[in-house]
C-alpha positions as CSV (number, residue, x, y, z in Angstrom):
1,M,2.0,-0.8,-4.6
2,P,3.6,-0.9,-8.2
3,R,7.4,-1.9,-8.4
4,L,9.6,1.1,-9.0
5,A,12.7,0.6,-11.1
6,G,15.4,3.0,-12.4
7,K,18.7,3.0,-14.2
8,T,21.8,5.0,-14.0
9,D,25.0,5.4,-15.9
10,L,27.5,6.1,-13.0
11,I,30.3,3.8,-14.6
12,P,30.9,4.9,-18.1
13,N,29.4,2.3,-20.7
14,R,27.9,0.5,-18.0
15,E,24.2,0.6,-17.3
16,N,23.1,0.0,-13.7
17,R,19.7,-0.8,-12.8
18,T,17.8,-0.9,-9.3
19,W,14.4,-1.7,-8.2
20,I,12.2,-1.5,-5.1
21,A,8.9,-3.3,-4.6
22,P,7.4,-1.5,-1.6
23,R,4.6,-3.0,0.1
24,E,3.6,0.4,2.2
25,P,3.8,3.9,1.5
26,G,6.7,5.5,3.2
27,L,10.5,6.6,2.8
28,Y,12.9,3.7,1.9
29,L,16.7,4.3,2.4
30,G,19.4,2.8,0.6
31,Q,23.2,3.1,-0.1
32,C,25.1,3.2,-3.2
33,A,26.5,-0.4,-4.0
34,E,28.9,0.4,-6.9
35,F,32.2,2.3,-6.4
36,C,31.4,5.6,-8.4
37,G,34.2,7.8,-7.0
38,T,35.7,9.0,-3.8
39,Q,32.3,10.1,-2.4
40,H,30.8,6.6,-3.0
41,A,30.1,6.2,0.8
42,H,28.0,9.3,0.8
43,M,25.7,8.3,-2.1
44,L,22.5,8.0,0.0
45,L,19.6,6.9,-2.0
46,R,16.0,7.9,-0.7
47,V,12.8,6.3,-2.5
48,Y,9.3,7.8,-1.4
49,A,6.6,5.2,-2.0
50,H,3.2,6.8,-2.4
51,P,-0.3,5.4,-3.2
52,R,-0.9,5.7,-7.0
53,A,-3.2,8.7,-7.2
54,E,-0.7,10.7,-4.8
55,F,2.2,9.4,-7.0
56,E,0.7,10.6,-10.2
57,R,0.0,14.0,-8.8
58,W,3.6,14.3,-7.7
59,A,4.8,13.1,-11.1
60,A,2.6,15.8,-12.9
61,A,4.0,18.6,-10.7
62,E,7.4,17.3,-11.3
63,A,7.2,17.5,-15.1
64,A,6.2,21.2,-14.8
65,P,8.9,23.7,-15.6
66,A,10.4,25.8,-12.8
67,V,8.3,28.9,-11.7
68,A,10.0,32.1,-12.9
69,D,9.9,34.3,-9.7
70,P,10.5,37.9,-10.8
71,T,11.9,38.7,-7.3
72,V,14.9,36.7,-8.0
73,A,15.4,37.7,-11.6
74,S,19.2,38.7,-11.1
75,G,20.1,35.3,-9.6
76,R,18.3,33.5,-12.4
77,Q,20.3,35.5,-14.9
78,L,23.6,35.0,-13.1
79,F,22.8,31.3,-12.9
80,Q,22.1,31.1,-16.7
81,E,25.3,33.1,-17.5
82,T,27.7,31.0,-15.6
83,A,28.9,27.4,-16.2
84,C,26.0,26.1,-14.0
85,V,24.0,25.5,-17.1
86,N,26.6,23.3,-18.6
87,C,26.0,20.6,-15.9
88,H,22.6,21.4,-14.5
89,T,18.9,21.4,-16.0
90,V,16.2,23.9,-14.9
91,R,13.3,23.2,-17.0
92,G,11.7,26.5,-18.6
93,T,15.3,28.1,-18.8
94,V,18.3,27.7,-20.9
95,A,19.9,25.3,-18.3
96,D,20.0,22.1,-19.9
97,G,23.0,20.3,-18.7
98,R,23.1,16.5,-18.2
99,F,26.1,15.9,-15.8
100,G,24.6,17.2,-12.6
101,P,21.3,17.0,-11.0
102,D,18.2,18.5,-12.6
103,L,17.5,21.6,-10.2
104,T,14.1,22.2,-11.6
105,H,12.4,21.5,-8.2
106,L,15.5,21.6,-6.1
107,M,13.9,22.8,-2.7
108,A,11.3,19.9,-2.9
109,R,14.3,17.7,-1.7
110,A,15.2,17.0,1.8
111,T,19.0,16.7,1.2
112,L,21.9,18.2,-0.6
113,G,24.8,16.2,-2.4
114,A,23.0,12.9,-2.5
115,G,22.3,13.1,1.3
116,V,25.6,14.5,2.6
117,A,23.7,17.5,4.2
118,P,20.1,18.6,5.0
119,L,18.9,21.0,2.3
120,S,18.4,24.5,3.6
121,P,19.5,28.1,2.3
122,Q,22.5,28.0,4.4
123,T,23.8,24.6,3.2
124,L,23.0,25.5,-0.3
125,H,25.0,28.7,0.1
126,D,27.9,26.7,1.5
127,W,27.6,24.1,-1.4
128,V,27.7,26.9,-4.2
129,T,30.6,28.6,-2.4
130,N,32.8,25.4,-1.9
131,P,31.1,22.1,-2.5
132,D,34.3,20.3,-1.8
133,H,34.1,21.5,1.9
134,L,30.6,19.7,2.4
135,K,31.7,16.7,0.1
136,P,35.4,16.2,-0.5
137,G,35.9,14.8,-4.0
138,V,32.6,15.9,-5.4
139,R,32.7,16.6,-9.0
140,M,31.1,20.2,-8.8
141,P,33.9,22.7,-8.9
142,A,33.8,25.9,-6.5
143,M,32.8,28.4,-9.0
144,K,34.8,31.3,-7.4
145,L,31.9,33.7,-7.4
146,D,31.8,36.9,-5.1
147,E,29.5,36.7,-1.9
148,H,26.9,38.9,-3.8
149,A,26.7,36.7,-6.7
150,V,26.5,33.6,-4.5
151,R,23.5,35.2,-2.4
152,D,21.8,36.2,-5.6
153,I,22.2,32.6,-7.1
154,V,21.3,30.9,-3.9
155,D,18.2,33.1,-3.5
156,Y,17.2,32.1,-7.0
157,L,17.8,28.4,-6.4
158,V,15.5,28.5,-3.1
159,T,12.5,29.5,-5.2
160,L,12.8,26.2,-7.3
161,R,10.1,24.2,-5.5
């Protein structure tokens, strides 16, 4: 198994590095070790280790742009017309934000909000409606969208696999 490494910029002007050298395929859990804000204790780290060939297939799929499902075109358009695009990236769209997580393959994840809740259409709806309710102190603002707009955006986000 190769050693996996990554770097983040959680603290401005300070680069943090982490690594894992798994001996077996599987899920490895970790916890944030740098104070990065009020939600520090809820920063769950998940590392999935795979044999090289399986990892390479996953990496190729992750590099692909989001699928443009025509059945959720109104939600995609709403997403692209709101401030969502200022923070989030969805490859293959105009969304190229760098502050929030890349959502290109959002629904391939197990959790939402760095592990604060299992990822499902309902928790995603709750998150888009009021992220602070699920994760007090989170940096994502409540967008104050009407229920119809929230449903359309969530319907779009659920297609991002």
